[in-house]
N, C-alpha and C positions, 0 to 999 in steps of 0.2 A: 248280756242279756241278750232274750231272744228277741225277734221283732217279725209280728205276722201271727203270732199265735192268735192274739186277739183280736182279728179279723174275722175270726168263726167263734159262734157259741159253742162251748161245751155241751155235751149231755149231761145235765143236772137234774136228780130228780127233784119232783115238784115240792117235797118236803123240805128240801135241803135249800138253805138261805147262803148262798156263796156267790161270789162275783163268777161270771161265766165266761169272760173275755179277760185273761189274763195272759201276763206274760211272764218268763221265769228270770231269775236272777242269779247269779254265782260269782264271788269274788275269791281270787287264790293270788298266792304271791308266785306261784309257780307251774303254771300251766301246760307246758311243753314236755311229752314224754317220749323219750327215745324209744322205737321198736325196731330193733336190729338195727339197720343203717337209715331207718326213716325217722324223722320227727313229725308230729302233727300235734297241733291244739287240742288236748285231750278235752278240757273243759267245754270248747266249743263244739265238739262231738258228741258229748254227753246231752249239751242243752240241745243240740237239734233234735237228738233222738228221742230226750223226753218231751219235747215240744209235738212232736207227731203222736205219743204214745195215747192222750186221752182221745185222739181223734180216729186212731185205727182200733182201738180197743173198747170204744162206745164209753168211757168213763169220763171223770174228773178229777182235777187236783185242785186242792185247796190249802192253805195255812192251817198249819197244826197236824196234818196227815203225815204217816209215813209210807215209805214205799220200799217193800222189800226185793232187791235185785235177787237174793238166792244164792249169790257165792260172793267172794270178794270182788269189789269194783275193780280191782285190779291184781294182779298177781302180788301175794306176801302182803296183802292189805289186810287189816282187821274190821275195815269198813265193807258192810254188804247189804246195806240200805241208806236211804234218802229220807231227812225230815224236811218237811216243807214249812219253813218259817215265815214271818213277817219280815219283808225286806228292810234290814238294818242297813246302816251308816249312810244311803243316799235318801233323801228327803223324797215321801211320796210324790209332793206336787213336782218335783225335778223330774221322776220317772214319768209321771203322767205328761206332761210337756214333749216327752220325747217319743210317746207311745199313747196319741189321744184316744186310741180304740179301746184300751186297755180301761177296764174297769178295777181292776187289781193285780197284785205282783205276790210272788210266791218265791221265796229264795230257797236255795237247794244246798242242803247240810249234809256232806256223807255221815252216816252214824253205822255203828256197829250193831250187830243180831241183838247183843244184851241191852244196848239202849232202844232199840225198836220194841222191846218187848216191855221195858220198863216204862216207856210213853203208853203202849196200848193198856199196861196195869194201873198205873198210876197217873196217866194224864199226861198231856203235853207239857204242862209248867212246869211240872216236877222234873222234867226232862232239861228244861230249860235253866229251872234252879240250880241243877246238878253242873250244866255248862257254866253258869255263873261261877259258882264255888270252887270249880275246878279251871277256871281261867281258860274255857274252851272259847275259842273267837269264833266269828260268823265266814271263815275262810273256807274254802274247799281242800280240806288237808286229809289226804290217804293214808297220811303216815302215823296221825295220832293214835295213841292209847285209849282205848274204852274208859269211859268213867264209870261203869257198872261192872 
């Protein structure tokens, strides 16, 4: 989970009603990737980068959005984008206790380009239905196959 992102308001257009002070969450069974002889916590690195993005690019993140990376998130992965889900597993009350400045949480789920386009064409609820029907859990899984 990010910490501090919710200390600053994101730049949200007046016509859009979403929380302006969010934190990002992600869950993974294995986040340590080896790069040559170095090991690093890839998930923390991604969360840190994503936490800065709305402020450096004068934009915002909210649940049910997609974010196109434009290339595989890591080499040989089918995952090239992210879906911003409502945070599963941990209760919102528990999260808000740990981040009192947050008024929302967004959960980062890697998705394929086909899944991103499916969500854009059919709506995020239909993508979630496909995830449910295909037993895709809320984990940061860069090795899974696309459900579209």
